[in-house]
Steps between C-alpha positions, in 0.01 A plus 500: 500500500857372539782731400711205384573484129286226347692205360495477122293220358709189432576423137360182349852352498717648778873526430431427135752642256442547128783536254487594136602197289841524338641343182369168371679207667280201401329469163322172428300456180306197376677262738388138504633208701422137423591205720480134405365281780499144374284500187334828595611851403426763767453862385631682808508843330289582194629826357574728794595866458635699795703818546664596829682829556764583758357629829184290463357279774273231364345177619435198278203290609309200374357166610697176484564412136449859380858534376626740768790274605599453136485876445709556812763256371497685169535843664785368715685357198468152653327386182463616141182526290391240246410792274468876527743768611644600837728800536660579836654847523521502121664155473331215314454227763315266263820401318751503789727208588486343848815690601354831382178429691700419814686830467173695469358319804802579712550863400153628416247303708477472878302190597303464824341158558235370738749250646781761544758272326779589741811286552440348846863485613589851385459828686264772385800690364628200303153434357470859380850494352420201277373689189807724521729197490326386179538853364877491561505777762814503719483407872527851647238655267283193546499529877431873492205461261354208698526689831325800345225281355433334837493840670248618239254228608557561873729204568830672570509323838437151358783470249676216682184297560417185304144438371405268789586785741254736330121535498306438178466873441872554553583218257282664237676832565834326439357365174386851403845641585652232276254593223597867528877468532573512125274805453280303256260645243206318663415315819296187420326363809317166487244470784741695727274474807381141442701355791440788740226580749275789405670758722850413374367487144368853543844615620661350188244674278576828678868442416403453134308828527816675620709340224246614240506853645879496454458430128512121477293311242304224673301208358318283754343169399227410747162331539407719799282804432619691806862462388417607143325813629839637608599526133408791270396273215341153500534266201265199514552186293252232407551205265834631376372845409494837675143543620545851639771759556385770744690791651399584856468856627 
């Protein structure tokens, strides 16, 4: 018999952190969204209720036409409900003006998109600084915050590079640094690995894992089951309604 200490059995989800949810940040109740397409009225959301607390990590899933993109736009304050109530950090989003919605988007929500949405002629540093310019932060503070945010995603040595000088995974890291730079209430990621190969996508999901472990609130919209499994809670939509809302352990 070997004298070596036996290795402990691997957990079902290695490197998986769990955090106790914090205060309520998103509170949606009875939200509907109607669109007119020609003579037809489309019921994209049919009375959705959803609560999200700080320090949660959830995935929103659903087939095409389920309403998940509409719900994502609603959560990101890119759209307002036809009826129902949406409170973000205690503020009534349902009745906000366009300027108020823009302010919430810039200060409270960090967006990460499938297509990165980086300015092609700007460096990584300049791309990350952009939300701080909109927020009225001065040049010195702006640069310091942007440098720190890039270092936090492992790109301290790529600050002077433009998007075409970076790999797909590095571009998405720049986008995540930009999403984080304002210290937002939530990170809202729409198919964040959709343009990446599976290995790079896994690296990005590991970065989300680290951000969650640090206390960030993360909402990922995805159609991929293996991406959703990284989250601690999966909300599934079908026909404009929440079909299931399951916490994973």
